[in-house]
N, C-alpha and C positions, 0 to 999 in steps of 0.2 A: 797444601801450600808448601810444606817443607820439601816436597819433591821438586817443586818448581824452583824454589830458591836455590837449590843446589848446595855445593860444598863451601867454598872459600868465602869468608866475610872479611871486609876491610878491618885491618888491625887498628882500631881507633882508641887512643888512650884519652881518658877524660881530661878535659880542660887543657892543660899544658900540652898535651899531645893532641888535642883536637876534639872538641865536642861538636863536630860539624854536623851533620846529617839530620835527617830529613823528616819532616812531618807535615802537618797542616795547621793553619791558623785555628785558634780556639773557636772562632765563630763559623768555621767551615760547616757545610752541610754533610760532610763525611763523618762516619761514625767514630773513627779513631785515627790516631797519628802515631808515628814511630820515630824514635831517635836512633842514633848509632848504637851498635852493640859494643860496649866498652869493657875490656877485661878489668878485673879488680887490680888495683895498683899494688905493687910491693914497695918497700922502702928504697929499693934500688932504682926505681923508676922516677922520672921527673914528676914534680907536683903539678897541681892545677892552680887556678887563681886563689881559691880559698874555700875552706869549709866553715860554714856559719851556722850557729845555733839560733833558731828563732823562737820567740815565746810571745804569746798573746795572753794578757791577764784578764781578770774579770771586768775591768773597765775598758777593755779593748786596746790598751797600750801595747804597742809592738816593740820588742827589744831584740836587737841582733847582737850577738856576742861571739867571740872566737870559740870555735868548737873545741871540745875537750877540757872545758873548765871543770874543776872538781865537782863530782856528783852527777856529771852528765855522761851517759854511756853512748859512745859513738857507734854508728852502724857498722856491720861487718865489712872489713876491707877498707875502712876509712881511718886514716892516721893523720892527725893534725900536723905532725911534723913533715908529712909528705905533701899534703894538700895546701898548706899555707894558712894564713890567719886573717880573720876579719880585722880591718883597720891597719893591716900591714901590707898585704898584697892587693886587697880589694876592699871596697866599702859598699855594703848594701844599706839602703836607707828606705824608709817607708813613710807614706802620708798617713794622716789620722785615719783610724778605722771607722767604717760605717757598719753599725750593727743593726740587723733587722730580724724580727721574729714573725714567723708565719706558722700557724698551727702548732705542731709539737717541736719545730726545729728553729734553730738560730743560725744566721748567716753572718760571717765577718768578711768584709771586703776592704782591702787597702792596696794602694799602688806602690810598686817597688822600682827603684832605680839602682844602677850600678855605677860606681866610680872606680876608675883604674888607678891603683896606687903604685904600679910597676913603672920602672924607668924606660919602658919601651911600649910601642903601640900593641894593641890586641884586637882580635876580630877578623884577621885576614892572614894569609901566608905571605903577604907582601907588606913592606913598610910604606909609610907615607899617608897622606890624607885621602888619596883617591886611587886605591888599588883597583885592578881590573874587576875583581869580584870580592864580595863581602861574605865571609864565612859565619860571622855572627857570634853571639854569646848565649850560653845556656845557664839556667839555674834549675837544678834537679833536686827534689826532696828524696833523700836517701835513708831517712829514718823518721818514722812518724807519718803524719801528725798524731800525737798521743795526748789524751786528756789528762790534765794535771790538777784542775780545780773544779768544784761542783759536787753535786750529790752522786754523780757516777764518774769514776775515773778508771774503769776497767775497759780497755780498748775493744774487747770482743762484745761487750754489752752496749757500749755507746761510742761507736767509731766516729772519727772526724774525717770527713772527705775533703779533697782538694780539687778544684776545677782547673785543670792544667791544659797547656797547649797540646800535650801528647804524653805518651809513656815510652820508655826505652830501658835498655840495660846499661846501668852505670856501675853500681857496685852489686846490684842484684836485678832480677827481672821485674818488669812492669813498674818502674819508678817514674813518677810524674815529673814533667819539666815545663818550664816557661822559656820561650825563645825570643831573643831580640835580634832582628836583622840590622845590626849596627856594628860599627867599629869605633874604637876609642884611641885617642892619642896617648902618648906617655903622660904620666902624672904631671899635672901642672901645665899641660898643653892646651891648645885652643878648644879641644873637645875631649876631655878625659872622662866625661859623664854621658850616660846613655841619653839619647834625644827624648825617648818616651819612657814614662813610668807605667809599667804594665800591671794590670790588676791581679792580685792574689785573692781568691775567694775560697773560704772554708765553710763547711756546714756540719752541724751536729745537732743532737737533740738538746732541748732546753736544760737538761740535767747537766750539761757541760758548760762551764763558764770560762775556762782557760785551757790552753793546750801548748805543746812544744813540738818542734820539728828540727831536723838537721838538713842543711842544704849543701850541695856542691856547686860552686860557681866555676864555669869553664869557658874557654874561648881558644881560638887559634893564636899562636904567637909567630912573628916573622923570624927568620934565621938571624943570628946564630942561636937564639934562645930555643928554637924548635926546628926540627929537621924532617919531621914526618907529619903529613896531613892527609885526612881521608874524608870522603863524602859518600854517603850511603843513601840510595833511594829505593824504597820498597813500595811497589804499586798497590799491594793489598791494603796498606794503611795510609799511604801518603797521597793517593789519588793522582791528580795531575802534577808533575814535577815543577812546571812553570808557574802555577798559581797556588800550590799548597806545599811545595817542598821546603824543607828547612835544612840548609839554605836552598833558595830557589834556583832552578835552572832557567835559561832563557830560550825562547823559541825563535827560530829563524827560518827563512826560505831563501833558496837560491833563485835569483831572477833570471829567467830565460825567455827569449822571444817566443811567444805563443804558449808559454807554460803558465801554470796557475798553482795556487797553494794547496797542499794536502791538508788533511784534517787530523785532529787528535780527539780521542774519546777515552773514557774510563768506565770500567764496569767489570763485575765478576772477577775482581782481584787482578785485573790486567790493564795495562795502559797500552792503547792501540794507536798506531800511526798508519795512515792509509793515504793512497793517492792513485789516481788513474794516470793515463799516459801524459807525461810532461809535468805532473804534479810532484811536489816534494815538500818535506817538512823535517826539521832537525831540532834537537834540543842540545844546548851546549852550556858549559861553564868556562870561566876565564881565570882560573887560578894560575899562578906563574909556574911553569915547568921548564927548568933549564935543560939544555941539551945533554949535559953530563949527569943529570939527575936520573936515578932509577924511578920507575913508575909502573903501576899496574891498573888496568881497567877490566872489570868483570861484568858480563851481562848474562842474566838468565832470561831467555826469551825464545820465541819461535817465529818462523815465517808463517804467516797465516795460510791455511789451506785454500783460502779464496784467492790467493795471489796467483799471478800468471807471469812469473819472471822469465820463463823460457831460458833458464840457465844464466841470466845476467845477474851480477851482484848488486841488486837494487837496495837491499837492507844493509846498513853499515853501522859500525861503532869503532871508536879508537881514540888516539891521543895525538896532539900536535904540540911540539915543544917550541921554545923561543927562537930556534934556528929554522923554524917552519918545516921541519921534518915530520912527515905524516905516517904514523904507525896505525893503519886502519885495516879492519877486518870486514870483508863483505860476505853476504849470504844470498844465495839464490834458493830455489826450491829443492836443489839437490847437491849443492856444493858450498864449501866454505874455504876462504883463502884470503891472503893479503891483496889489497886493491890499491889502485891509483885512480886519479880523476882525469878524465879526458874531455875537455871542453867541446861541446857540440851544440846543435840546435836544441837538443833535449838533454837533461841532466844524465851524465853517463859515468858510472864507475866501471872499471875494468879490472879483472884479475891480473896481477903482475905476472908477466910471461915466464919469468924464471923462478916462480914460486909454485910449489905443488898445491893442487886443490885437494881438499879433504873430502872424500866421499862421505856423506853424512845424511842425516834425516832432519833437516832444519825445520820441517813442518811439525815436529814434536819439540817440547821444551828441552833445552840443553843449557848447560852453563859453559860459557866461552870466557876464558881468562887470557888476556893479552898482557905480557910482561915486557917492559922495555928496560934493558940493562944499560943505562947511560948511553954512551956512543959506541957500545960494543955490538949489541944484537937485540932482536925482538923474538919472543917465543909465544906460540899460541897453544893453549891447552883446551881440550874439549872434554867436559865432565871429568876433569882432573888428569886426563891422559895427554901426554906430549903429542902434538899433532903437526906443527909446523915451526920452522925457525928460519930467520933470515938475518943478514948483517944490517947494522944501523946504516952503513954507507949506501946500501942498496935501496933504502926507503925513498919514496918520492917526495917532492915538495908539496906542501899543503896548498891547495888552490886559493887564490885571492878571493874567490867567491865566499869562502868560509870566513866567519868573523876573524879579523886579524889577530885578536887576542885569545882565540879559543884554545882551550886545553883539552877538555874531554867533550866528546860529541857522539850522539847516536841519532839515527833517523832512517827515513825512507825517501828514496828518489826514484820515481817510476820511469821506466823506459818503455816497457811494453804495455800490455793491457791494464793490469792492476797489480799493485804491490802493497800488501798489508803486513804489519809486524806487531806482535804482542810482546810486551816487556813486563817482566815480573820483578826483577830488581836490576839496578845498575849501580855499581860502586867503583870508586877509584881511589888509589893511594899514591901520593907523591912522596918519595923518600926511600929509605933503606928497604931492600928485599933480601930474603935469605936464600933463595934458590939460585944456583949458579947459572950463568949465561949459556945458552945453547944446549943445556943438559936435558935429556929426556926424563 
């Protein structure tokens, strides 16, 4: 799987910088889910909404307190002055605990809600009550749960487990999280509290009567409080992005006379989009991307060997900004290049005539990274190697058949016999980039 996922990963900073990305609901029939890979924060980086210590006592009483109180050791990489404070930036609250005992184990379940204490909205990269897309909120356990009362308080001998929505890298690997697909207004607004209170379930042997854990609370903030946002989809753990992704993608089809819809399937760590002649299927998200903003989208994928594209760019991915400029890469069975859309009886993408096509082997997995440097230029890298570049001014206009608010999109639109594509990860970042425009 590491070979398929390739090199670059979205630079997602916890919470204040974006706990966006992706997993599957806890009740999913998929085995596991994955969150964004988030570097450990330093004191120089912006904070997240809050770090909260949670404790459940022998009577099932749940207490949430600011992290870093005397006697409590924070997880590696967690600094209370960086991440914020319970009751200052954010408020976590819990319903009464339900305690059940079965056999040798005890289970504690309570529902948790989040209230925003910040003077601006959270949960999207756009302000207002109805942004184009919701990025959501995360609570990740970054330390514990650790037993503190009972006849056994040694974690290795009587571990406490947590039933999470998924696991991801926040301050370390494999940290469990719970995800709310929600957005909150500024504190005191019409909706500064999550709509749903989601269940937190812990289990341990009956020798444990109380335990402690530390949580990070994170969400996207709109500008000017935040200027970089990322979304990461990993097929191996997230299954279908439109039904299991965190945050979810949307599925769309382009309506053409005589055409029909393509299909999506998931299996063997790949998400497959397929269609016969005239069929098409696309996944998209609608976070706001200004024309002047830098952005990058990366796809680790392959054109299926069963495809019969005959040189046509039927498999595509890319970005559309709010000026409707379309930075889109197309792949056939033997070529990669920038594409434009040509309306016709069947869905048609065409290689841009003044752009070089990259001789490649798209039927094998590769990592394609498309970088947009504001209104200056667009650069394509294949497996980390500079492949193509074009000016922003030369980019085509996004077709009206695409969702008007789309920002990131990938999919398949068949022209010839059959077009299948396998996607292993898709990630995009809106905001600052470090590589210079047009540079190889």
